[in-house]
C-alpha positions in Angstrom: 101.8 185.9 110.5 98.7 183.9 110.8 96.9 186.2 108.0 99.9 185.5 105.8 100.0 181.8 106.7 96.2 181.3 105.7 97.2 181.9 102.0 100.1 179.5 101.9 100.2 175.9 100.9 100.5 173.8 104.2 103.8 172.4 102.9 105.4 175.7 101.7 107.2 176.3 105.0 109.0 172.9 104.8 108.1 169.4 106.4 109.7 166.6 108.1 109.4 162.9 108.3 107.9 161.1 111.3 108.8 157.5 112.1 105.9 155.2 112.8 108.0 153.7 115.7 108.1 157.1 117.5 104.5 157.7 117.1 103.5 154.4 118.4 106.0 154.5 121.3 103.6 154.1 124.4 106.6 155.4 126.6 106.3 158.9 125.1 103.8 161.4 126.1 101.8 163.4 123.5 103.9 166.5 124.4 107.0 164.5 123.7 105.7 163.4 120.3 104.7 167.1 119.4 108.2 168.4 120.1 109.7 165.7 118.1 107.3 166.5 115.1 108.1 170.2 115.5 112.1 169.6 115.3 111.5 167.1 112.5 109.7 169.7 110.7 112.5 172.2 111.3 115.3 169.7 110.1 113.1 168.3 107.3 112.9 171.9 105.8 116.6 172.2 105.1 117.3 174.9 107.5 120.7 175.3 108.9 120.0 177.0 112.2 117.6 175.3 114.6 114.7 177.0 116.6 115.3 178.4 120.1 113.6 176.7 123.1 111.7 180.2 123.5 110.4 179.9 119.8 109.5 176.3 120.3 107.5 177.1 123.4 105.9 179.9 121.6 104.7 177.9 118.6 103.6 174.9 120.8 101.9 177.1 123.7 103.9 175.2 126.4 105.9 176.5 129.0 109.7 176.3 129.2 109.5 174.0 132.2 106.9 171.6 130.2 109.3 171.6 127.2 112.2 170.6 129.2 110.3 167.8 130.9 109.0 166.2 127.7 112.2 166.9 125.6 114.0 164.8 128.5 111.7 161.8 127.4 113.0 162.0 123.7 116.4 162.1 125.0 116.1 159.1 127.4 114.3 156.9 124.8 117.2 157.9 122.1 114.9 159.9 119.8 116.9 163.0 120.2 120.2 164.1 121.1 121.2 167.7 121.7 124.5 169.4 121.1 125.2 172.4 123.0 125.2 175.5 120.8 128.4 177.5 121.4 130.6 179.4 119.0 133.7 181.1 120.1 132.5 181.0 123.6 129.1 182.5 122.9 125.9 180.5 123.3 123.8 180.0 120.2 120.9 177.7 119.6 121.2 174.1 120.2 121.7 171.7 117.5 118.9 168.7 117.5 119.8 165.4 116.3 116.9 163.1 115.5 117.3 159.5 116.5 115.8 156.1 115.9 114.8 155.3 119.5 115.8 152.4 121.8 114.8 148.9 120.7 
């Protein structure tokens, strides 16, 4: 995959919009900001299914525990809402909804 990506335009896989308010929020860790940016890039690309926690952790090179800790910051500060992913009683990937943060 890395060899293939070297020949692609940086925007060819989609992109997202990152609010200045979130980036400048001093209550958020750099990890929380990275997770937000990752999710924003996924939702900004027009994809209808969202990445699994496993994929996010792999792409960001962080542990599941680290992901959950910093994702919690985003939820507490109002930048992220998570809807449980279930369809007909089976678990599917969560739906991530980006928010504006708390005033």
